[in-house]
C-alpha positions, 0 to 999 in steps of 0.5 A: 490463469487461462480464463484471465488471459483468454479474456484479455485476448478477447478484449484486445480483439475488440479494442485495438486501441489498447495496443497503440504506441510502443511499450518498452519492457525493462527487465533486470536479472533473470533467475530464481533469486528473489530478494527485493523481488527484482529477479524474474524466474527464467520460466516466467520470462519464457512465458512472457516471450511466448505470450508476445509471440503467440498473440502477434505482438510486434517485438522490435529493436529499441533503435527501430522504435526510436526511428519510428517515434522520431519520424512520427511514422505510423506505429504497428499495432502491439509494438514492444521492445525488450530491454535489460538493465545493468548487465547480469550474467543471467542474460548470457546464461538464460536470456540468450537461448530464448531470444535466439529460439524465437528470433526476437531483438533485445537491448542490454543497458550495460553498467560498464564499471562492474564489467570492467572491475568484476564488482557488482552494483551497490544495491546488489552487494547490499542485497547479498549481504542482507540476504546471507547474514545471520545477524538480526540487527544492523547498526549503521549509526556510525554512517549517519543512518540508524540501527535496523531490525533485520530479523525477518525478510520483509524487515531486511528489504525495508532496511535495504530500501532505506540504505540504498536510497542513502547510497544514491547520494554518495560518491563511488568511493563512499559507497564502496566504503559503506559496503565494506562496513556493512559486509563486516558488520553482517559477517558476510564475505564479499568473495562469495562466488554467488556475489562476486560473479554476478555480472557479465564479462567483456567476453560474454558481452561480445558474444551477446553482441555477435548473437544479435543483442544490442547494447546501450550505455548505463553509466560507469558506476550507476549513480543517481545522475540528478544527485551528483554535479553535472560535470560528474554526470557527463563523465558517467555518461560519456565514459560509459559510451566510449568504453562500450564503443571501444570494446564493441567496435561500433557506435552506441546510441541508446542510454538508460538512466540509472534508477530512472525515477522522477527523483533521479532524472531531471531536465539537466540530466536529459540535456546532458544525455542529448549532448553526450551523443545519445539518440534516445534515453529511457527512464523507468516511468511506466507508460506507452510511447507515441509519435512526437514523444521526447526521445530523451525520456522514453517510458518503460514498463518495469517487469519484476517478480510480482508473485511468489512461487505458490501464485506463479500460475497467475503470472501469465494472466498478470503479464497479459493484463499489463500488456493489453493496456486495459488498465492504462490510464491513457490508451489514446495518446492525443487524449493523454497530451490534452489531459497532461496540459490541463490544470488540475484544480482538485485532487480526485480520491476514490475510497474502496471498501469491502462492504457497507452493510451497517454502521460499524466503526470503519463504515462510520469513519469512511462516511464521516471522512467522505462527507466532511472533506474539503470539496473545494480541494477534493473530489471524493467517490466510494466503491464497495464490493458488498452493501445493503442497498435496501430503501433504508439500508446503509448504502442509501444512508450514504447517498443521503449524505451526498456521497457518490457510491458505486457498487461492484459486487465481488464475492471471490477475487479469483472468479470471472465476475471479479475480472469483469468488476476489475474492468469496471473499477479500472474504468471508474479510475480512468474516467474520473482521473483518480489521483489517490485510492484509499482502501479499507479491509482485506479485499480492498487491500489486495484485489483493489490495490492491484487493479488501482495500480494497473489502472495508473493510480498515482498513489495508493493508501491503505487504511489499517483499522484493527489489529488483524487478529482475525486474519487467516495465514493465507490472507496475511501472505497475500497482504504481504504480496500486495503491500509492494504496491501500497505507497502509504499506510494510515494506522488508526493507532500506534498499537495497530502500526506496531502490529503490522510492522511486526506481522507484515514487515511494513516499513515504519517510514511509510506509516502515519498514525491518524486517530479517529475524530468525533463530532463534538457538537453532536456528542455533547452531554449538554444536548438533551437526549430524546430517550428518557430514563422513564421510557427505559425503566430507569429510576432517578437513583439507578446506577447505569452501566452501558456498552456499545459493540457488535455481538461478536466473540472478540467483543468479549460480551461473556466477560462483560456480563460475568462482571455484571453478574459479579457486582449485581449484589453490591449495586442494588440499583444497577441497570445495564444498557446494551447497544448493538446486534450480531451473531452472539447476541442470542447466546448472551441473552440466554446467559442473562436469563440463566443468571436472572439478569433480565430485569436489569439489562436493556438490549436495545439492538442496533441504534443509529442515534447512540447520542440519545443513550450514552447520556443515560449511562454513568459509566461506559464500558468496552471490554474486547479481548482482541482485534480492536482498533481505535474505538469510535464508541469510546470517543463518543462516550468521552465526548459526552463526559462519560468515564470509560472502562476499557481493556488494554487492547488495540488503541484503547489505552491511547484514547483512555488515560488510565486513572485520569479519563477512565480505567484501563484493565487487562482483557479476559479478566471479569474480576478486574472489570467488576472491581473497576465498576465497583470503584467508579460506583463507590466514588461519585467524585472520581467518576464525575471528574474522569468524565469531565477530563474525558470531554476535555481530552477529546476536545483537545486531541480527537476533534473531527475537524482535526482528523479530517484536516490531517487526512487532507494534509496526507493526501497533499503530501502524498501527491507532492512526492511525485507520481512514481511507481512505488512498492511496499515490502519490496524495492520498486524499479523506479526507486531502487534498481538499475 
């Protein structure tokens, strides 16, 4: 943490423009409660204040900031405003002593209704009910919603996000009735003091005002102002303003829009705020404010509990990074206005992948997507953390395809080099004005996601390519943390989506299943293979069983060859072609020598031109026992009219239709594999018919062009959702909080 924050201080010393403009910080509740990740622990908030003071930031009041922006005066370096939304009791208990000790100003945007009634806001009541219940399901079908699985914390948060979004469009009395119904269903008492005494009282509000904390309005009942009639919105704004002025005996000039996202604040709402007598109004759009900016749509950086307790030692570094502006997409306000007025004709996409070492399934998919995407609509580039850059290596192969590739060598994400590469990655994102980042694999899904969001990327999409069986518990833990910054997930098959919904609590409404596609022209059985049967020692009457996979434990080559050994005496003319290389290959070769299989098995090693080998096979097999995603090898074999024997792992059963285009067998079952091989060997008509149906299925369901087009549609849909700061696995401030 000291290494990172020290590097940030050094950066600020030599890059003074990073501190330009006024950054407004938006906090909510200060305490140890962490449901929905919106509460910032007191000691973390204290570390933030100490960092600002020790690094000579100019902490000014919101009123002073508004005057500077309105007058277009020169803004002092490192100008920061601290604000709090809603009016939690923790402001009196935890914040007041800290701001008094350091003599800094702060503003509280108060939702007047909860102070008047003592009842917390809708989202807080909802969070409390979900957090405290022992129920594992919540049936809200009677309320035009659905039945929710709330068996884990992540699933509770996902349900809470959806219910809160629905509640935004309800009237106040309708929201209260929905809450009563939820509390009853979940068996939670609304009289629980932890729930009923969360908000400030008027006496505490006056005490805070007398201690120097200023107050702004935040409506009466905290509705989404853009989703209610204009006259109701005006009542909410003017009513809260008048109530505060009566209680405090002074004019209230500042306002914060509830929820504060682009979906909750429109031009009508901003006009009403101005006509209600407010000098300035704050949203929850992230950014820095400069002279001449619209005072009725000031940007704020929402500060949430971004790290759980085991990683809180990184909180200082993360806050320092955010405050420095290193990753801000526009540090120069003039450049921002110039770019804002430009017409963007293309969407800029950056793919981030952990490694480009060989033609594995994910790597091949990435190259196919990057090379095939419509260049009239999209600019595409790729960053990788580890790659084979030799003359005939996989990186050079990608460059020959015309793909823009940049290497950022990162071995360990917690290192000085990782920080340096983070600067490089952020620079690439800023300079290329990246709209969408799509990540592949663990390092990209964590380190890459965090840097992308800090650098201002509008949308981050994670591509999940396997079942995650090989992930360590700490990796799953870190994925859960970083999921809050991922906007959408591409699941390579339904089985992968189901697994990640269960293990990481990824909401189903943020997933889309996009199957791999296959080049039907390249993989066509009518094409004459370069390799001849004679060249490989295969006779005209031989029965050829083939496979193509890396030699790794999860590919279950031991099961494959145990089955081959079992059928060798029943198939006198048996030949086996094996395409692939890897760490367990020598072990498998030793098994073949031990069993006397050398004469029938051809180990071809890693090959790039699989289309020259698959046509020589009568049956294609893939028998992994775990961690499979959606096999490109299976699709390629089906495209070449080959029946497939595959284990029911990952998405294999979604590509191979059992008894129609091949045979689906249980994993780790050599006997079942042997029986499947013998069945296809003994029934040539069945074998050929399955191959024909396999080719037809690929033509209809898995053509490459369809896969690419569906990705393009997803990118366009994601950007149409707007440039909101969203999180996955937690409610974001812009979507769901006060």
